[in-house]
C-alpha positions in Angstrom: 64.5 54.5 -20.5 66.0 57.2 -18.4 62.7 59.0 -18.0 60.9 55.7 -17.1 63.5 55.0 -14.4 63.1 58.5 -13.0 59.3 58.2 -13.0 59.5 54.9 -11.2 61.8 56.4 -8.5 59.4 59.4 -8.1 56.4 57.1 -7.7 58.3 55.0 -5.1 59.3 58.2 -3.2 55.7 59.5 -3.2 54.4 56.2 -1.9 57.0 56.1 0.8 56.1 59.7 1.8 52.4 58.8 2.1 53.2 55.7 4.2 55.5 57.6 6.5 53.0 60.5 6.8 50.2 58.1 7.6 52.3 56.4 10.2 53.1 59.7 11.9 49.4 60.6 12.1 48.1 57.1 12.9 50.6 56.6 15.7 49.9 60.0 17.3 46.0 59.8 17.1 43.4 57.1 16.8 43.4 55.8 13.2 39.6 56.4 13.0 40.1 60.1 13.7 42.6 60.7 10.9 41.2 61.7 7.5 42.9 60.7 4.2 43.1 64.3 3.1 45.1 65.0 6.3 47.5 62.2 5.3 47.9 63.6 1.8 48.6 67.1 3.2 51.2 65.7 5.7 52.9 64.0 2.8 52.8 67.1 0.7 50.7 65.7 -2.1 47.1 66.0 -3.3 44.3 63.6 -2.2 44.1 62.4 -5.8 47.7 61.3 -5.6 47.0 59.3 -2.5 44.2 57.5 -4.2 46.5 56.5 -7.0 48.5 54.5 -4.6 46.0 53.4 -2.0 42.4 52.7 -3.0 41.0 53.2 0.5 42.0 53.8 4.1 42.2 50.2 5.3 44.6 49.5 2.4 46.8 52.4 3.5 46.7 51.3 7.1 47.6 47.7 6.3 50.5 48.8 4.0 51.9 51.0 6.8 51.8 48.0 9.1 53.6 45.8 6.6 56.3 48.5 6.0 57.0 49.0 9.7 57.1 45.3 10.7 59.4 44.5 7.7 61.8 47.3 8.9 61.7 45.9 12.4 62.3 42.4 11.2 65.4 43.4 9.4 66.6 45.1 12.5 66.0 42.0 14.6 67.7 39.8 12.2 70.8 42.0 12.0 71.1 42.0 15.8 70.6 38.2 15.9 73.5 37.7 13.5 75.6 40.1 15.6 75.0 38.1 18.7 76.4 35.0 16.9 73.2 33.3 16.1 74.6 29.9 15.3 76.3 29.6 18.7 73.4 30.6 20.9 71.5 28.1 23.1 67.7 28.0 23.0 67.6 29.9 26.3 69.9 32.6 24.9 67.8 32.8 21.7 64.6 33.2 23.9 66.4 36.0 25.8 67.1 37.8 22.5 63.4 37.2 21.4 62.3 38.9 24.6 64.9 41.7 24.2 63.5 42.5 20.8 60.3 43.7 22.5 62.2 45.8 24.9 64.1 47.3 22.0 60.7 48.2 20.5 59.8 50.0 23.7 63.1 51.8 24.0 63.6 52.8 20.3 60.2 52.4 18.5 57.4 53.4 20.9 55.6 54.8 17.9 55.4 51.3 16.3 53.9 50.0 19.6 51.3 52.7 19.7 50.5 52.3 16.0 50.2 48.5 16.5 47.6 49.0 19.3 45.7 51.5 17.1 46.0 49.1 14.2 44.4 46.1 16.0 41.5 48.3 17.1 41.0 49.7 13.6 41.1 46.5 11.6 38.6 44.9 13.9 36.3 47.9 13.8 36.5 47.9 10.0 36.0 44.2 9.7 39.0 43.8 7.4 38.8 40.4 5.6 41.3 37.6 5.6 42.2 38.5 2.1 42.9 42.1 3.0 45.1 40.9 5.9 46.9 38.2 4.1 50.2 40.0 3.3 50.2 41.6 6.7 49.8 38.3 8.5 52.6 36.8 6.4 54.9 39.5 7.5 54.2 39.4 11.2 54.5 35.6 11.1 58.3 36.1 11.5 57.6 36.2 15.3 56.2 32.7 15.1 59.0 31.5 12.7 61.7 32.8 15.0 60.0 31.2 18.1 59.6 27.9 16.3 63.3 27.7 15.8 63.8 28.3 19.5 61.3 25.6 20.5 62.9 23.0 18.2 66.4 23.8 19.5 65.1 23.5 23.1 64.1 19.9 22.4 67.8 19.2 21.5 69.8 21.2 24.0 67.3 21.1 27.0 68.0 24.7 28.1 64.3 25.5 28.2 61.4 23.8 30.0 59.0 23.1 27.1 56.4 20.9 28.7 53.9 23.5 27.6 52.9 23.3 23.9 54.7 25.5 21.4 51.6 27.4 20.4 50.5 28.1 23.9 53.9 29.2 25.0 54.4 31.4 21.9 51.0 33.1 22.2 51.4 33.7 25.9 54.9 35.3 25.6 53.9 37.3 22.5 50.8 38.6 24.2 52.6 39.5 27.5 55.5 41.3 25.9 53.5 43.2 23.2 50.6 44.0 25.5 52.7 45.3 28.4 55.3 47.2 26.3 52.4 48.7 24.2 50.6 49.9 27.3 53.9 51.4 28.7 54.5 53.1 25.4 51.0 54.7 25.5 51.5 55.7 29.2 48.5 53.6 30.3 49.9 51.8 33.3 52.1 53.9 35.4 51.1 56.5 38.0 51.1 60.1 36.9 53.9 61.1 39.3 56.1 58.0 38.4 59.2 57.9 36.3 57.9 57.3 32.8 60.8 55.2 31.5 59.6 51.7 32.1 62.6 49.8 30.7 63.5 48.4 34.1 60.0 47.0 34.5 60.3 45.3 31.2 63.7 43.9 32.1 62.1 42.6 35.3 59.4 41.0 33.2 62.0 39.4 31.0 63.8 38.0 34.0 60.6 36.5 35.3 60.0 34.7 32.0 63.5 33.4 31.8 63.5 32.2 35.4 60.2 30.4 34.7 61.3 28.6 31.5 65.1 28.3 31.7 66.3 25.0 33.1 69.1 24.8 35.7 71.4 23.2 33.1 71.2 26.3 30.8 
């Protein structure tokens, strides 16, 4: 029993090392350019060991995405509770929703870069709905969190929700992820400009809140 438990821990640690090694490489280069033997070497294991845990590259890439978004979700939920979740208005919850993307930019630029590389890679590889099922379930927490905001706004009137929930959610998610991702990659600021774009993201957040927060909020 003791040996089995130790073996299980060892396997878990190797899998985690491979995921973290892949993440470091995939967030610093295009995913297409990284070979699996490079990931194995980065993790300090042989290529045969990698294949025992991940049958192919898309499988590894998707599992990395799942791991990173689960970690971020836990961080978001912790902060939500610390803000006094049950006492917040819909407008205040929307502000926290927007702040979570700014937090990504400030503290997890590598996740934003990986996410943009990920989207390009899975489209290029033609990953199937079945392959993406678990990943899509994990990232649906954005939609779940926003659904709660939208329902509360119907009750407390602190947000203007004449636009449909789906359209509003997709627009806000695209704006915040796209802009923060491009900032993280250094794609949309002049070469001689201050490269910390937090103030610009805060300005974007204010524009969104000014647009959708009602005067009674």
